[in-house]
Structure formats: structure tokens, C-alpha cells
C-alpha positions in Angstrom: -25.5 -30.7 -1.8 -24.3 -28.2 -4.3 -24.2 -29.2 -8.0 -20.6 -29.9 -9.3 -21.2 -27.5 -12.2 -23.1 -24.3 -11.3 -21.1 -21.4 -12.6 -18.6 -20.3 -15.3 -14.9 -19.4 -14.9 -13.7 -15.9 -15.2 -10.7 -14.4 -17.1 -10.9 -11.0 -15.4 -10.6 -10.0 -11.8 -11.8 -10.8 -9.3 -11.0 -14.4 -10.2 -13.1 -17.4 -9.2 -10.2 -18.4 -7.0 -8.3 -15.4 -5.7 -6.0 -14.3 -2.9 -6.0 -11.4 -0.5 -2.3 -10.6 -1.0 0.3 -11.4 1.6 2.3 -14.6 2.0 4.6 -15.8 4.7 8.1 -14.2 4.5 10.8 -16.7 3.6 13.8 -17.3 5.8 16.0 -15.5 3.3 13.8 -12.4 3.5 13.9 -12.5 7.3 17.7 -12.9 7.4 18.2 -10.1 4.9 15.9 -7.7 6.9 18.0 -8.5 10.0 21.2 -7.8 8.1 19.9 -4.5 6.8 18.8 -3.4 10.3 22.3 -4.1 11.6 23.9 -2.2 8.7 25.5 -5.3 7.2 23.8 -4.8 3.8 22.6 -1.8 1.8 19.0 -0.9 1.0 19.7 -1.9 -2.7 21.1 -5.3 -1.6 18.0 -5.9 0.5 15.8 -4.9 -2.5 17.7 -7.3 -4.7 17.3 -10.2 -2.3 13.6 -9.4 -2.0 13.3 -9.5 -5.8 14.8 -13.0 -6.0 12.4 -14.2 -3.3 9.5 -12.6 -5.0 10.5 -14.2 -8.3 10.5 -17.6 -6.5 7.1 -16.8 -4.9 5.5 -15.9 -8.2 6.7 -19.3 -9.7 4.8 -21.1 -6.9 1.7 -18.9 -7.4 1.8 -19.7 -11.1 2.3 -23.4 -10.6 -0.8 -23.5 -8.4 -2.8 -21.9 -11.2 -3.4 -18.4 -9.7 -4.5 -16.0 -12.4 -4.1 -13.0 -10.1 -0.8 -12.8 -8.4 1.0 -10.6 -5.8 4.5 -10.0 -4.5 3.3 -11.4 -1.2 4.0 -7.9 0.3 7.5 -9.2 0.7 8.9 -5.7 0.6 6.7 -4.5 3.5 6.9 -4.6 7.2 3.2 -3.7 7.7 0.3 -4.2 5.4 -0.8 -0.6 5.8 2.0 1.5 7.4 4.4 1.2 4.5 1.9 2.8 2.2 0.8 5.5 4.7 4.4 6.4 5.5 5.2 6.8 1.8 2.6 9.6 1.7 4.2 13.0 2.1 3.4 14.7 5.4 3.2 11.6 7.5 5.5 10.3 10.3 5.9 7.0 12.1 5.0 6.7 15.8 6.5 4.0 18.0 4.0 3.2 20.6 6.5 1.1 22.6 8.6 4.2 23.4 6.4 5.5 26.2 7.4 5.7 29.8 7.6 2.5 31.7 7.6 0.2 28.6 10.9 -1.4 29.2 10.0 -4.9 27.9 8.6 -5.0 24.3 7.0 -8.3 23.3 5.6 -7.1 19.9 6.0 -4.1 17.6 3.5 -1.4 18.1 3.7 1.3 15.5 1.4 3.8 13.8 1.6 7.2 12.1 0.6 10.8 12.5 0.1 13.7 10.1 2.8 16.3 10.5 2.3 18.4 7.4 -0.2 18.8 4.5 -0.4 15.4 2.9 0.3 14.6 -0.8 1.2 11.7 -3.1 4.5 12.0 -5.0 7.2 9.5 -6.0 5.9 6.8 -3.7 8.2 3.8 -3.3 5.4 1.3 -4.0 5.2 2.5 -7.6 8.6 1.0 -8.3 7.6 -2.1 -6.4 4.6 -2.6 -8.6 6.6 -2.0 -11.8 8.9 -4.8 -10.7 5.9 -7.1 -9.9 4.4 -6.4 -13.3 7.6 -7.4 -15.0 7.9 -10.6 -13.1 4.2 -11.5 -13.4 4.4 -12.5 -17.0 1.0 -13.6 -18.4 -0.7 -13.3 -15.0 -2.6 -10.3 -13.6 -0.6 -8.6 -10.9 -2.7 -7.2 -8.0 -1.7 -4.3 -5.9 -2.9 -4.0 -2.3 -3.0 -0.8 -0.4 -4.9 0.3 2.7 -8.1 2.2 2.1 -8.7 5.9 2.4 -11.2 5.2 5.2 -8.5 3.5 7.2 -6.1 6.3 6.7 -8.7 8.7 8.3 -9.7 6.2 11.0 -6.1 5.7 12.2 -5.3 9.4 11.8 -8.4 10.4 13.7 -7.4 8.3 16.7 -3.8 9.7 16.7 -4.8 13.3 16.0 -3.0 16.0 14.2 -2.3 19.7 14.5 -2.2 20.4 10.7 -5.8 20.2 9.6 -8.3 22.6 11.2 -11.4 20.6 10.3 -12.4 17.2 9.1 -13.7 18.2 5.7 -10.4 19.7 4.7 -8.7 16.6 5.7 -11.2 14.4 3.8 -10.6 16.4 0.7 -6.8 16.0 0.9 -7.2 12.3 1.5 -9.4 12.1 -1.6 -6.7 14.0 -3.6 -4.0 11.7 -2.3 -5.8 8.6 -3.2 -6.9 9.8 -6.6 -3.3 10.6 -7.4 -2.2 7.2 -6.1 -4.7 5.4 -8.2 -3.7 7.2 -11.4 0.0 6.8 -10.7 -0.5 3.1 -10.2 -2.5 2.9 -13.4 0.2 4.7 -15.2 2.7 2.0 -14.3 0.4 -0.8 -15.4 -1.9 -1.6 -12.4 -5.3 -2.8 -13.5 -6.3 -4.7 -10.3 -6.2 -2.7 -7.1 -7.4 -3.9 -3.6 -8.1 -1.5 -0.8 -7.6 -3.3 2.6 -9.7 -2.0 5.4 -10.1 -2.9 9.1 -12.3 0.0 9.7 -15.4 -1.9 8.7 -14.4 -4.8 11.0 -14.5 -2.3 13.8 -17.9 -1.0 12.7 -19.3 -4.6 12.7 -18.2 -5.0 16.4 -20.6 -4.1 19.2 -17.7 -3.4 21.5 -16.0 -1.1 19.1 -19.2 0.7 18.2 -19.7 1.4 21.9 -16.2 2.7 22.2 -16.8 5.1 19.3 -19.9 6.4 21.0 -18.0 6.9 24.2 -15.7 9.2 22.1 -18.7 11.1 20.8 -18.7 9.4 17.4 -21.8 8.0 15.8 -20.8 4.8 14.1 -23.6 4.9 11.6 -22.7 8.4 10.5 -19.1 7.3 10.3 -20.1 4.5 8.0 -21.8 7.0 5.7 -18.8 9.3 5.8 -16.4 6.5 5.0 -18.5 5.3 2.0 -18.4 8.8 0.7 -14.7 9.0 1.3 -14.1 5.7 -0.6 -16.4 6.6 -3.4 -14.9 10.1 -4.0 -11.4 8.6 -3.8 -12.1 6.2 -6.6 -14.6 8.3 -8.5 -12.3 9.1 -11.5 -10.6 5.7 -11.8 -9.9 4.5 -15.3 -12.8 2.3 -16.7 -10.6 -0.7 -17.1 -9.2 -0.8 -13.6 -10.9 -3.2 -11.1 -11.0 -2.0 -7.5 -11.9 -4.3 -4.7 -12.4 -3.6 -1.0 -11.2 -6.2 1.6 -13.0 -6.1 5.0 -10.8 -7.4 7.8 -11.2 -8.0 11.5 -7.5 -8.2 12.3 -4.8 -10.6 11.3 -1.6 -9.9 13.3 0.1 -13.2 14.1 -3.2 -15.1 13.7 -5.0 -12.8 16.2 -8.1 -10.7 15.6 -9.6 -7.6 17.2 -13.3 -7.5 16.1 -16.2 -9.9 16.1 -19.7 -9.5 14.7 -21.6 -10.1 11.5 -21.9 -7.6 8.7 -25.5 -6.5 9.5 -24.6 -3.1 11.2 -22.8 -1.9 8.0 -24.3 -4.0 5.3 -26.9 -1.6 3.9 -24.7 1.4 3.9 -21.5 -0.3 2.6 -22.9 -3.0 0.2 -25.6 -0.8 -1.3 -23.6 2.3 -1.7 -19.9 1.7 -2.1 -18.9 1.9 -5.8 -16.1 -0.7 -5.7 -16.3 -3.6 -8.1 -15.9 -6.3 -5.5 -15.9 -7.1 -1.8 -13.4 -9.5 -0.2 -15.3 -10.6 2.9 -14.1 -12.7 5.8 -16.4 -15.7 6.4 -14.0 -18.3 8.0 -15.8 -18.7 11.3 -18.8 -17.7 13.4 -17.2 -14.3 14.2 -18.2 -13.1 10.8 -21.9 -14.0 11.1 -24.2 -15.4 8.4 -24.7 -14.6 4.8 -28.0 -12.7 5.2 -26.4 -9.3 5.0 -25.3 -10.1 1.5 -28.9 -9.3 0.5 -27.8 -5.6 0.2 -25.2 -6.4 -2.5 -26.0 -4.6 -5.7 -24.0 -5.6 -8.8 -20.6 -6.1 -7.1 -18.7 -9.4 -7.0 -18.3 -11.0 -3.5 -15.2 -13.0 -2.9 -16.0 -15.3 0.0 -13.1 -15.7 2.4 -14.1 -19.1 3.6 -10.6 -20.6 4.1 -8.9 -19.3 7.3 -5.3 -18.1 7.3 -5.3 -18.2 11.1 -4.1 -21.8 11.4 -3.0 -24.7 9.3 -6.1 -26.9 9.6 -7.8 -27.5 6.2 -11.5 -27.0 5.7 -13.3 -29.8 3.7 -14.3 -29.2 0.1 -17.8 -30.4 1.0 -18.1 -27.7 3.7 -16.8 -25.0 1.3 -19.3 -26.0 -1.3 -22.2 -26.0 1.2 -21.3 -22.5 2.3 -21.0 -21.2 -1.2 -24.5 -22.7 -1.9 -25.8 -20.8 1.2 -24.2 -17.5 0.0 -25.8 -18.1 -3.5 -29.2 -17.7 -1.9 -28.3 -14.0 -1.6 -25.8 -13.3 -4.4 -25.9 -14.9 -7.9 -23.3 -17.7 -8.2 -21.9 -15.8 -11.2 -21.0 -13.0 -8.8 -19.3 -15.2 -6.2 -15.7 -16.2 -5.9 -13.5 -18.0 -3.3 -10.4 -16.9 -1.4 -8.6 -17.1 1.9 -10.2 -15.1 4.7 -7.1 -12.7 4.8 -3.5 -12.7 3.9 -1.0 -15.1 5.5 1.3 -12.4 6.7 -0.3 -9.0 7.2 3.0 -8.1 8.9 6.4 -9.5 8.4 6.0 -11.7 11.5 3.4 -13.8 9.7 0.6 -16.0 10.9 0.9 -19.2 12.9 1.2 -21.8 10.2 3.9 -23.2 7.9 4.6 -22.4 4.3 3.5 -25.9 3.3 0.2 -25.4 5.1 -0.1 -22.0 3.4 0.2 -23.6 0.0 -2.1 -26.5 0.9 -4.8 -23.8 1.5 -4.3 -22.2 -1.9 -4.5 -25.7 -3.5 -7.8 -26.3 -1.6 -9.2 -23.0 -2.9 -8.2 -23.5 -6.5 -9.4 -27.2 -6.6 -12.7 -26.3 -4.9 -13.4 -23.4 -7.2 -12.6 -25.4 -10.3 -15.2 -28.0 -9.3 -17.9 -25.2 -8.9 -17.1 -22.8 -11.7 -16.4 -24.7 -14.9 
């Protein structure tokens, strides 16, 4: 059994007990969104209601001892699309508007490129400024989708703007460099890139699908590591950038299964991020052996599931951290939920009370390991 004292606490991100970012939307947020959609309140009134609810959320985060806090993504509808659609040159696509789709059971939206892309006056800059003001003495974390995911989604949808992939790659890099520096300028020192691309590249089924489209998944992994590295290459030295690998989280569902081995050497050995947030909440994520390729990065183990309300035992969490420590120094390990609690505004299939119970479990367990 793991020793009760095996590591030291951290005062810088990633923290020994950390969060991925999103939280269940409150009833007041949901009601306000509905009122806004029906023209009953203005965009500013909606923003003001969101601010009140974010203030309340941050109080809970602080009470539970979180050192790194987020706005719960309360102002977003999607974990990724809100950022993508704030980039100049993009346009929303409603996939439920096709012929014959008369009954819609869930939203299906994505984006396409309709003009040369650029980053300018993005609404999330104001959102982070407000989060920084409300965070007080805690470290506010900003979460945005990764540049690899931008390309992965765009490549599937296609565009008539860019004549070749390298030109598109270079513009994505330019956009993300501008975004990183703009976020830094408004006070962001902890940035997380969320990415389901790598979840797809872990999956045998998805890798086979890529090959059927004439895409080599191993070459794609190399291209995406380069895309990420060049996008973050000139980040300020005091800005921590983490990469969260996800296998899907919409309404407690998932799309990919398979351990990290297919991507481990390329991603873990070569990506220049400071930390990896990795899903490890069940057998779909495989074992810890792929962590042998980690260089000097931190690994935040997502051992506590956000898919349902059942609580893992502290003993199990400690045993799994001990297993991971065979491959990564305990001083480079941290603990978090496997994903956010609401990657979209619909949220996962658990209650707010269950959500906070999971955060308590994470903080209590981490405090018994890292002293």
C-alpha cells in the first residue's frame, strides 16, 4: 500500500489536486440561456447573470481548497466551438439541418473555414479578465481547444479557402500564437489546451477510419505534435501550458477506447507542453506503461470519473497513483477528475452534490499523498 507521505505539495500549476475546467451549469444559467434565446433578456443581461453564477461557483471552488480555479465554462455552449467561432474566418455548421432530419434529439454543431483565419478581439479575452478579477488569491486557469483539434475538425469538414495543408498549418500557428499572447496580456498564466484528437489516435477503430480516408495516423500524430509545438513555441516563460487528452464527454458518453501506446512515444516524448492531463478513470484508457515515454513534464492523472456520481475509494486512488509512480516520479504526478463535468451546457449525468463530492475526494486524497 502506498505510503501516506510520499511527495510534496505545489504552489504552482499544475497543482497536486487540479481540475479539468467545466462544471455543471446551474438552474439560473439554464433559465437565463432560455430567456436569451427567446429574446426575453439582452446579451448583457445574460452576461451579468452568468457573472453572478460564476462568482458563486468560485466561492465553492475556494471553499474546497482548489488552488487553480475556472469559471466552469459557464459562458460557453460548447467546450471547443465557442473558441473556434470567435476566430475570424470561421462559421458555424448545424448538422441537424440536413434533409430528412425532422426530429432532433441532441445538438449537432461544428464549424467550417469561410475566409482566411485570424485572431482579433476574441470574446474570451473579456471572459478571462472577469475570471481573473473574481479569482482573488487563486490561480485562474483558461481552457481552450488545441490547435491540433482545430485542424482535425476543419480537415473533416473541408474548406475552399486554403489551397494546401501547410498554408493552413501556418495560419493556425499564427492564430494560436496571437491567442496565447493576448491571453497573457490580460493576465493568464495557466492555459490548458483540450484535445480529443489524441483520443481518436488511441482508438483502433478511429485509426482504421483515418486509413480508409488515406490518412496515416502515425504521420498525423507527428504533424500534430509539430503543430502544437510551433503554436506554443514563443509563449512567455512564466506561462504554464497543459494538454488535456480526452476520449469524449458529451452527456457522460464517449467516442474512443484504447490505451495511450499508439501515441505515447510521439506525444509524450516530443510535445513541449508543461503538463499532460490524462484520462485514467477506467479500462478504456489502458495501463500506465505508456507513461515511460514522459520526459520532464507533469502528469495529472484523471483517476476520478465525471461520467457518473459513484465515488472511487481513496485506497484505490492511492494504489493507482503508486502504480503510475513506477513510470513517472511522484513529484511529477498530480490528481484530477478524468474530464470536465459539463463539456457542453447539457452537462454530465450526475448531480451538483455528486460533482462536489468528487472534488472533495480528489483534494482529500491528494493531501494525504503530497504533504
